[in-house]
N, C-alpha and C positions, 0 to 999 in steps of 0.2 A: 559472774558479775552483773547484775541488773541495775538500771539506774532511772529512778522515777521523779521527774521535775514537778515538784509539789507547787514552786511559782516562779515566775521569769520577769518579773518587772522590777522597777525601781524602789528606792525608799517608800513613797507613798501610792505606789500601783498605779496601773493603767485601765480604765481612763480615771485621769486624777480629778477627785472632787473639787467642783467649782471651777474647774481650768476651762476657759473658753477657745483654748487653742483649736486649729484645724485638725490635728492629731486626736484628741480627745472628742471632739465632736463628731469626727468619723466613727471612733471606736464605740461610741453610742449607739450611733446608727445602725453599726453591723452588728452590734451586740458581742463584741470580743472585749476581753479583759484579761490582766495580768495582775496574779498576785505578787506579794513581796518574795523574791528568790530566796529558796529554800529547795533541798534536795533530799531524796530519800535512796539511800545505796544497800543494795542486799549484796553481801560480799564476803562469805555467805550471809555472815550476821548482820543482821539490819542495822544501818549507821543513818542518825539524822544530820544533817548540814545545816548550820544557819537557821534556828527556829524563829521565824521572824512574829510580827503582829498577826498575821492569817492562819497560825499553825491550827489551831481548833478546827477551822473548816476544813484545812487540808487533810488533818490526820481523819478526820471524819468522813470526808469524800470517798476516801481510799481505803477505808476500814483499816488502818495500820495499828500494829500492836507495838509492845514497848520495845523503845530502840536499846541496842546494846550499848551505845555510845552515842554521843553528841559533839559535834567538832562544830565550834563558833570561830569565827575568822576574826572578828573584830568588834569592838564596843559601840559600834553605832545601832541604834534602836531597831532598825529592820531586821538585822542579824541577830537577836537574841531575846527581844521582847516576848516571844512566846514560851519561854521557860514554863512558866507558870501553867501553863497549858498542861505539861506533863505530868501534874499532879494527878488528872484523871486516873492513870494507871495506878498509883499508890493507894488510892481514896476506896478504890473498888475491890481491895484484896483485904482478906482479914489479917488483922494484926501479927505482926512478928513474920509475913510472908514477903518481905518488898526486899528488892537488893537496890540500893541507891544507883543511879545511872552515872558512869564514869562520863564526866563533860570536861573537854580540853579547851582551853583557849591560851594566848600567850601571857606571860606573866602582867604586861603593862595593859592588858584587857580587864584582868580579873578585879580590880578594883571599882571600876564602873559597874560590872555585873553585879558584884557584891553588895554595892551600894544600895541597888534595885531590889536583887533578888536573894539577899544575905538568909534571908526566912527559910530557903529552899536547901541549905547546906547546914548539915551534912544529909539530913532524913531523906530527901528526894534525891539531889543530886551529889556525886563525889567530885571535889573538885581537883582536877588535874592540870599540869602544866604544858603547853605546847611550844616546846624550845626549837628555833629555827635551826635546822641541820641534825637534830637528833631524834630517831625513832619513836614513837610515842609508845610508852610502856603498860602494861596490864591488859587484861582481857577486856575486848575482844583481839586485840591486836597480838601477834606472834610470830611463828614461824609460815603459817599460811597467809595471812594478811599483815601487811606493814603501812605506816602510815608515817610522813616525815613533814613537819611544818616548814614553809619556804617564807622570809620575812619578806614583806612587800611594802610599798610606799603609797599610802593613801592619804598623804597630806599631815598636816602637823597634828591633827586633833587625834585621831585614833592612832596613838602611840603602839597599840599592840595587834596590828593588822599582818595577818598571815594567810597565805594559800596553804593547800594540802596535796601530797601526793601520796595515793593510795597505790600499793603494789600486790596484787594477788598473784602467790604461787602456785600453778598448775603443772600436770604433768607434762603438758607441751612448752612451758615456758613461762615468764612472769609477763602479767600482764597491768600497765601502768596507766594510772586514771590521774590527771591533775586539774585543780580548781584553784582558779586565780583570787575569786571574790574581789572586792574593789580595788582597785590599784591605778597610779598611774605608771610604775615601772617596778622591777623587781631590783633587790639588792643584790643579789647573784643572778648576772644576766642570763647563765644557759641553765639555770636551777629546773626550768620547766621543758628542758631540750629532749627531744627523741620520746615524747609520750606515744602511748598507743590511742590517748584519747585525751583531750583537753577542753575543759569547761571553763570560758572566757568571758569577761565583762565586756558589753557592748552597749556602753550607756547613751552613747551619742554616735550618730552618722560621722559627722564631720568633727575634728577637733575645734572646739570653741576658741574665740578669741581671748577669753579669761575661762579658765577653768578652775573656778571657785571651788566647786566641790571635790576636785580631783579624783575624777572617773575615768576610766579608760573608753576613747571612741574607737569606731572600726578603723578610722583613719589611722589612728596611733597603735591599733593592734596588728597593722599589716607588716611593720619592720619584726614586730616580736613573734609572729607567725613564719616569718621567714628564717628567723634565728633558730626558732623551736622546731619546726617541722613537724609537728605532731600529724599522726597517720588520720586522725579523726578530728574535727572541733564544733563543739556547740556553743552558741551565744546566748546569753542571759542577761538580767538586769537593764531590761531596755526601757527608756523613758520617753516624753516628748519634749526633752528640752532643745532638741535642734530648732533653731528658727526657720519658717517657712515662708520664701518670697512672697510678699502681698498679704500675709495673715496679721494685718492690723487690726485692733491696738494690741492684739496679744503677743506680738514678737517684744513689745516693753516690757512684758512681765518680768519680776525679778529674777525668775529662774532662766530665761531665755538671754543666749548670749548669741549673735552672730560669728559664724564660722573665720577662722582666721585665713583659711586660704580653702575652699573646698574640695572634696573628691571630683575628679573629673571623669568623665569618661573617654575613651580614645579619641572621640573628635574634639574633645577639649570643652565640653557641656558640663556643668555640675550635675551631678547625679540628682534626681529628685528625692525629698525627704519621704521616706517610707513611712506609712500612715498604719498600717496592720500588718497582719501575720504574712500573707500572701506577696506584698509588695517588700517588707524586709527580707523575705527569704529570697526575692528576685534579686533584689541589689545586691545583698550579700555576696550571691553567686557572680554577678556582673563584675563587682569588684575585685574579688579573689582572683578570678580568670584574668583580668584586665591587668591584674599585677603577678601574673606567673605563680600562682599560689594553688596548686591543684588539688591540695586535700578537699575531701568532702565534707562541707560545711552546712551545719543545720542551726536554723535560728529558733530555740526551742520555745515551747509553749506550755501552757500549766497543762497537767497532765500526761504529758509526754511519758512513754515508757520504752526503754531501750535495752535489750539484751547486748551488754558488750563483749561479753566472751562466755 
């Protein structure tokens, strides 16, 4: 099983256009960027997870082929707006040779997807349902690779929010990979327990005083990691929404909220807000170690390739 992180940023990417905050200014200065979160999994069939608005650039950058299946976590634009880009695979074949791509989403997510992309069904995409707790049916899933949706809570608007657990059967045993997507909690507290690898949202460092977007902070991920105990964790869906002390007037922007109670180091001092890849990685390692969580943790960045098993 191999994993390619096509994008690792939040809904508007990083740096965010027109954002004057210290994080985005720094990212522009050092030339770092993150596209909208999307994954490519070779398990062994190629599976595309959350085809967002950056999909064309992402698949071209890596020369990716037609996916054997598409998994959509929920009906927010940054997780499915790239579906139309998959037309390139059909357009460049002779008539009659195309097989629609099996595309999975929760029943409550499909109405929004169909309203926007109904013209892609059934010629380009084959609509399939992702029912929580029930293994996905049809190729490429079967005896060797199983995929089970997990219901997650991402607030009142995306009613069809799910994560996915993929299990690859190998001679030496089963390898289990989990993807939380966007969430504040799971409806089954231990659904992601005991994974070999977890891909977890990390939208904020500190839990904001008002989590209007219903995203997971590293601070609130800590008890989940303690309960789930994955062998390894990757963090994705990073944003610039943490307030940075002294970053005025940017801290007054609509998207910024002060922390409810910031994460502090063993000396009682708040951790600095990370502004780039290196500082995110360093602070994640410090925070997890300080909370007795010893699993290897990686802040994923666009283009990261990992052979999992």
